[in-house]
C-alpha positions as CSV (number, residue, x, y, z in Angstrom):
1,M,-20.5,-2.5,5.2
2,S,-18.0,-0.4,7.5
3,G,-20.7,1.9,9.2
4,G,-19.3,4.9,6.8
5,V,-21.6,7.3,4.9
6,D,-19.3,6.0,1.2
7,S,-20.4,2.2,2.0
8,A,-24.1,3.0,3.2
9,V,-25.0,4.8,-0.2
10,A,-23.1,2.3,-2.3
11,A,-25.6,-0.7,-0.6
12,A,-28.5,1.9,-1.5
13,R,-27.4,2.0,-4.9
14,A,-26.6,-1.9,-5.3
15,V,-30.2,-2.4,-3.8
16,E,-32.0,0.1,-6.2
17,A,-29.8,-1.2,-9.4
18,G,-31.7,-4.1,-8.7
19,H,-29.0,-6.7,-7.3
20,D,-29.8,-9.2,-4.3
21,V,-27.6,-7.4,-1.8
22,V,-26.6,-8.7,1.9
23,G,-25.1,-6.1,4.0
24,V,-21.8,-7.9,5.7
25,H,-19.6,-5.8,8.1
26,L,-16.2,-7.3,9.3
27,A,-14.9,-8.0,12.7
28,L,-11.2,-7.3,12.5
29,S,-10.6,-7.1,16.3
30,R,-11.8,-9.3,19.7
31,M,-11.3,-6.4,22.1
32,P,-15.1,-5.9,22.9
33,G,-14.7,-2.3,24.2
34,T,-13.2,-1.2,21.1
35,L,-15.0,2.1,20.4
36,R,-14.6,4.7,17.8
37,T,-12.8,8.0,18.6
38,G,-13.7,11.1,16.7
39,S,-12.8,10.0,13.1
40,R,-10.3,7.8,14.0
41,G,-10.1,3.7,13.0
42,C,-12.9,2.2,11.7
43,C,-14.5,-1.3,12.2
44,T,-15.5,-0.8,15.7
45,I,-18.7,-2.0,17.6
46,E,-20.3,1.6,17.1
47,D,-19.3,1.2,13.2
48,S,-20.9,-2.2,13.1
49,M,-24.2,-1.2,15.0
50,D,-24.6,1.9,12.4
51,A,-24.1,-0.4,9.4
52,K,-26.7,-2.7,10.6
53,R,-29.3,0.4,10.8
54,V,-28.6,1.2,7.5
55,A,-29.0,-2.5,6.5
56,D,-32.3,-2.6,8.0
57,M,-33.7,0.7,6.1
58,L,-32.4,-0.9,3.1
59,G,-34.8,-4.0,4.1
60,I,-31.4,-6.1,3.3
61,P,-29.7,-9.0,5.6
62,F,-27.0,-8.0,8.0
63,Y,-24.1,-10.0,8.8
64,V,-20.5,-9.8,10.9
65,W,-17.8,-11.6,9.6
66,D,-15.1,-12.3,12.1
67,F,-11.4,-11.7,10.3
68,S,-9.9,-11.0,13.2
69,E,-7.2,-13.7,13.3
70,R,-6.7,-13.0,10.1
71,F,-6.2,-9.6,9.9
72,A,-4.1,-9.8,13.2
73,Q,-1.7,-12.2,11.0
74,D,-1.7,-10.5,7.4
75,V,-1.9,-7.1,8.6
76,V,-1.3,-6.6,12.0
77,Q,1.8,-8.7,12.4
78,D,3.1,-7.7,9.0
79,F,3.0,-4.0,9.6
80,I,5.6,-5.1,12.8
81,D,7.4,-7.5,10.9
82,E,7.9,-5.0,8.1
83,Y,9.2,-1.9,10.5
84,R,11.4,-4.5,12.1
85,E,13.1,-4.8,8.7
86,G,13.1,-1.2,8.1
87,R,10.5,-0.8,5.9
88,T,7.5,1.2,5.7
89,P,4.4,-0.9,5.0
90,N,1.0,0.4,3.7
91,P,-1.4,-1.6,6.3
92,C,-4.5,0.0,4.0
93,M,-3.0,-2.2,1.2
94,R,-2.4,-5.3,3.0
95,C,-5.8,-4.9,4.2
96,N,-7.6,-4.8,0.6
97,Q,-5.3,-7.3,-0.1
98,H,-5.9,-10.3,2.2
99,I,-9.0,-9.4,3.7
100,K,-11.4,-7.5,2.1
101,F,-10.5,-8.7,-1.6
102,D,-9.5,-12.3,-0.5
103,A,-10.7,-13.5,2.4
104,V,-14.2,-12.1,1.6
105,L,-14.4,-12.3,-1.7
106,E,-13.8,-15.8,-1.1
107,R,-16.4,-16.4,1.2
108,G,-19.0,-14.6,-0.8
109,L,-18.6,-16.6,-3.9
110,A,-18.6,-19.8,-1.9
111,L,-21.9,-19.1,-0.5
112,G,-23.2,-18.2,-4.2
113,F,-22.4,-14.6,-5.0
114,D,-21.8,-12.6,-7.5
115,A,-19.9,-10.0,-6.9
116,I,-18.4,-8.0,-3.8
117,A,-19.5,-4.2,-3.8
118,T,-17.5,-1.6,-1.4
119,G,-17.7,2.1,-1.5
120,H,-14.3,2.7,-2.7
121,Y,-14.0,5.3,-5.5
122,A,-12.9,3.3,-8.3
123,S,-14.1,2.0,-11.9
124,V,-14.4,-1.5,-13.0
125,V,-14.7,-1.2,-16.6
126,E,-14.4,-3.1,-19.9
127,G,-11.5,-3.1,-22.0
128,P,-10.3,-4.5,-25.4
129,A,-9.0,-7.9,-23.5
130,G,-11.5,-7.9,-20.6
131,K,-11.8,-6.1,-16.9
132,E,-10.1,-3.1,-16.2
133,L,-9.8,-1.2,-13.0
134,H,-9.6,2.6,-13.5
135,R,-9.6,6.2,-11.6
136,A,-12.7,7.3,-10.1
137,A,-14.5,10.0,-11.9
138,T,-13.2,13.2,-9.6
139,W,-9.4,12.5,-9.3
140,A,-9.7,14.3,-5.4
141,K,-11.7,11.2,-4.3
142,D,-10.0,8.8,-6.4
143,Q,-9.0,5.4,-4.3
144,S,-7.5,3.3,-6.7
145,Y,-4.5,3.5,-6.1
146,V,-4.8,1.5,-2.6
147,L,-6.6,-1.3,-5.0
148,G,-4.1,-1.2,-6.7
149,V,-3.6,-5.2,-5.2
150,L,-6.1,-6.8,-7.3
151,T,-5.8,-9.3,-10.1
152,T,-7.3,-9.7,-13.0
153,E,-9.8,-12.4,-11.5
154,Q,-11.0,-10.3,-8.4
155,L,-11.9,-7.4,-11.2
156,E,-14.6,-9.8,-12.6
157,H,-16.1,-10.0,-9.6
158,C,-15.7,-6.2,-8.4
159,Y,-18.4,-3.3,-8.6
160,F,-18.1,0.1,-7.2
161,P,-21.2,2.0,-7.0
162,L,-19.7,5.1,-6.1
163,A,-17.1,5.3,-9.3
164,T,-18.5,8.2,-11.5
165,T,-19.7,9.9,-8.2
166,P,-17.9,13.7,-8.3
167,S,-18.0,14.6,-4.7
168,K,-18.2,13.3,-1.4
169,D,-20.5,16.2,-0.4
170,E,-23.0,14.5,-2.7
171,V,-22.7,11.3,-1.2
172,R,-23.6,13.0,1.9
173,K,-26.2,14.7,0.9
174,E,-28.0,11.7,-0.5
175,A,-27.3,9.9,2.7
176,A,-29.1,12.6,4.4
177,E,-31.8,12.5,2.4
178,R,-32.4,8.8,2.7
179,G,-32.2,9.4,6.2
180,F,-28.9,7.3,7.5
181,I,-27.6,8.3,10.8
182,V,-23.9,8.1,9.1
183,A,-24.8,11.2,7.0
184,A,-22.4,13.5,8.7
185,K,-20.4,11.0,10.4
186,P,-16.6,12.0,9.9
187,D,-14.3,9.9,7.6
188,S,-12.0,7.4,9.0
189,H,-7.9,8.4,8.8
190,D,-4.8,7.1,10.5
191,I,-4.6,3.4,11.0
192,C,-7.2,1.3,12.1
193,F,-5.6,-0.8,14.5
194,I,-3.5,2.2,16.1
195,P,-7.1,4.3,16.9
196,D,-4.4,6.8,19.2
197,G,-2.8,7.8,16.1
198,D,0.1,7.2,17.8
199,T,2.1,4.8,15.8
200,K,5.5,5.3,17.3
201,G,4.5,4.0,20.7
202,W,2.7,1.6,19.5
203,L,5.3,0.3,18.2
204,A,7.7,0.3,20.8
205,E,5.6,-1.9,22.9
206,R,6.0,-4.4,20.4
207,V,9.0,-4.0,18.6
208,G,11.3,-2.7,21.5
209,E,13.8,0.6,22.2
210,S,17.1,0.3,22.1
211,E,19.4,2.8,21.4
212,G,21.5,3.5,18.4
213,P,23.4,5.8,16.7
214,V,22.2,8.6,14.1
215,L,24.5,9.0,11.2
216,D,25.4,11.4,8.3
217,M,26.4,10.1,5.1
218,Q,30.7,10.3,5.7
219,G,29.5,7.3,8.7
220,E,29.9,10.2,11.2
221,V,27.4,10.3,14.4
222,I,25.4,13.3,14.6
223,G,23.3,11.9,17.1
224,S,21.4,9.4,18.5
225,H,17.7,7.4,19.0
226,Q,15.8,4.8,21.0
227,G,14.8,2.7,18.3
228,A,15.6,2.6,14.3
229,H,11.3,1.7,13.7
230,A,10.9,5.3,14.6
231,F,11.6,6.4,11.3
232,T,11.2,6.3,8.1
233,V,12.7,7.5,4.6
234,G,12.0,11.3,4.1
235,Q,11.4,11.7,7.5
236,R,12.2,15.8,8.4
237,K,10.6,16.2,11.6
238,G,11.5,14.7,15.3
239,L,14.9,13.7,14.3
240,Q,16.5,15.2,17.7
241,L,19.8,15.9,16.6
242,G,22.6,17.2,18.2
243,F,23.9,19.7,15.8
244,P,23.0,21.5,12.3
245,A,24.4,20.7,8.7
246,D,27.4,22.5,8.0
247,D,25.4,24.2,5.5
248,G,22.5,24.3,7.6
249,K,20.2,23.0,5.5
250,P,17.6,20.5,7.0
251,R,18.7,16.6,7.1
252,Y,16.2,13.7,6.2
253,V,16.1,10.0,6.6
254,L,18.3,8.7,4.3
255,E,17.8,5.2,5.4
256,V,17.2,2.7,8.3
257,R,19.4,-0.4,9.3
258,P,17.9,-2.4,11.5
259,K,20.5,-5.1,12.1
260,T,22.8,-2.5,12.9
261,N,20.0,-0.1,14.8
262,E,21.6,2.5,12.6
263,V,19.9,5.6,10.9
264,I,21.7,7.8,8.0
265,M,20.6,11.2,7.9
266,G,21.3,13.5,4.7
267,P,20.5,16.3,2.7
268,K,17.0,16.5,0.4
269,E,18.7,16.0,-2.9
270,A,20.1,12.5,-1.2
271,L,16.5,11.4,-1.7
272,A,16.1,11.6,-5.3
273,L,15.8,7.7,-6.8
274,S,15.3,6.6,-10.1
275,E,14.7,3.5,-10.1
276,L,12.2,1.5,-7.6
277,A,12.2,-2.8,-8.1
278,G,10.0,-5.2,-5.9
279,A,9.6,-8.9,-6.2
280,A,6.1,-8.9,-4.7
281,M,3.9,-8.0,-7.7
282,S,0.4,-8.4,-9.1
283,F,-1.5,-7.2,-12.3
284,A,-5.1,-6.3,-13.3
285,G,-5.7,-7.0,-17.1
286,A,-4.0,-7.3,-20.2
287,N,-0.4,-6.5,-20.6
288,P,-0.2,-3.3,-21.6
289,A,2.7,-3.7,-23.7
290,V,1.1,-5.6,-26.0
291,S,-0.9,-3.7,-28.5
292,G,-4.6,-3.8,-28.4
293,Y,-4.2,-5.1,-25.1
294,A,-4.7,-8.7,-26.6
295,K,-3.9,-11.7,-24.0
296,D,-0.3,-12.1,-23.4
297,A,0.9,-15.1,-21.4
298,S,4.4,-14.8,-21.4
299,D,5.2,-15.4,-17.9
300,E,3.4,-16.5,-14.7
301,H,1.9,-12.9,-13.7
302,G,1.0,-12.3,-18.3
303,F,3.8,-9.5,-18.0
304,G,7.0,-10.3,-20.4
305,C,10.4,-8.8,-20.5
306,E,9.2,-6.3,-22.8
307,S,8.8,-2.6,-21.3
308,F,5.8,-0.4,-21.0
309,E,5.0,3.3,-20.6
310,C,3.7,4.3,-17.7
311,Q,2.9,6.4,-14.6
312,V,3.8,5.2,-10.9
313,Q,2.1,6.3,-7.8
314,V,3.8,5.8,-4.5
315,R,1.3,7.3,-2.3
316,A,-2.1,7.6,-2.2
317,H,-2.8,11.2,-2.6
318,A,0.9,11.5,-4.6
319,D,1.4,12.9,-7.6
320,P,1.9,10.4,-10.6
321,V,5.5,10.3,-12.6
322,D,6.0,9.4,-15.7
323,A,8.2,6.0,-16.2
324,T,8.8,2.9,-18.0
325,A,8.3,-0.8,-16.3
326,Q,9.0,-4.2,-17.3
327,V,9.0,-8.0,-15.3
328,T,13.1,-9.0,-15.6
329,N,14.3,-12.4,-13.5
330,G,11.2,-11.9,-11.2
331,E,11.3,-8.2,-10.1
332,L,9.0,-5.4,-11.8
333,I,11.5,-2.7,-12.6
334,I,10.3,0.7,-12.4
335,T,12.8,3.6,-14.0
336,L,11.6,6.8,-13.3
337,R,11.5,9.9,-16.1
338,E,12.0,12.4,-13.4
339,P,13.2,11.6,-9.8
340,I,10.8,10.9,-6.8
341,L,11.9,11.8,-3.1
342,G,11.6,10.0,-0.3
343,V,10.4,6.5,-1.3
344,S,10.8,3.7,1.2
345,P,11.5,0.3,0.5
346,G,7.6,-1.6,2.0
347,Q,6.0,1.4,0.2
348,S,3.7,0.2,-2.6
349,A,4.4,1.0,-6.3
350,V,0.9,1.3,-8.5
351,L,1.3,1.7,-12.1
352,Y,-1.3,3.5,-14.3
353,V,-1.4,3.5,-18.2
354,G,-3.7,6.8,-18.7
355,T,-6.6,6.1,-16.2
356,R,-5.9,2.1,-15.7
357,V,-4.6,0.8,-12.8
358,V,-1.7,-2.0,-14.5
359,G,-0.8,-3.2,-11.4
360,Q,1.8,-3.1,-8.3
361,C,4.7,-3.9,-6.5
362,T,6.4,-3.9,-3.0
363,I,9.2,-1.8,-3.4
364,D,12.4,-4.1,-2.3
365,R,15.1,-1.6,-3.3
366,T,15.8,1.4,-4.9
367,R,18.1,3.4,-7.1
368,S,19.8,6.7,-6.1
369,A,19.2,9.7,-9.2
370,V,22.3,11.6,-7.6
371,L,24.6,9.6,-5.8
372,E,26.9,6.4,-6.7
373,A,25.6,4.0,-4.3
374,P,23.3,1.4,-6.5
375,A,20.6,0.8,-4.3
376,R,19.2,1.3,-0.8
377,A,17.4,-2.0,0.5
């Protein structure tokens, strides 16, 4: 129970469905003075109090579990380390992977509980060969992308009571009818451990600033910067270049080179990619390349070298793109039917077959659709 309206209504629905429910709030920071500011952040003291008020109204036990050390290492430090390497991480994916559906589920099962229920908008259904993760009923609120890290084993113990809810307005209306104080509470956004939203400044304090060159695709210096960590592939604004391109068109960040502290910029068309690949992967459910989704144990992931048709999504609210995927030599390789623009190593590529989430990988390298250079790493 995060203290928001979604988890409050999810808890209420779980109680009404006849489950034996216990509310758990996650303490992810040890700063006792942390309070929520507007709609930024989550898991603050104020949020924990809101969650407890709802639990008391529902008549269920309520606990605060301290995962601050693990969160600091697996999410916050990972975020810093990834930017140091010129990558663009997704901390929400890491939090779901390492905290909400690793640490919490592990403890819950050890205490004798059957499942973890959350306020995510996604659906777990029984497929031909076991549990499957699917998009929520309403595309606008679908959160299956950030749950793409769930494994087959974890899906056996997941419960999403909001799966078929047609709109957030309906959830707020239900919360108001139940008398929950969080009914009109704004949604959290941005990165929870950077509540003021100043990611650039936050990183500068931890990674440090060091002046370096901004180069064009031919290696000519066209500007300078105070730290490569402040840039991400596809970025257009805030580049502070000394002079415009010869053709007068906007420039975009094409590559970040942390080892040499260089940032490479060029035209929009140079962002087009035809292939994504990553070694850090996970899969949920049976191999879609196998007829009828029969169980396939052809490799450690259950996904062999046979390719399968799918769609790939690279951001939480991005449109999916048709692709083929296969696991080869320890990498998940995704070949795009049409180019995707501005994808950075460190982002997560989540695969779908129809509405079903098949799996995901953290992108290690990409292949350009228009340049001779085979990859950016």
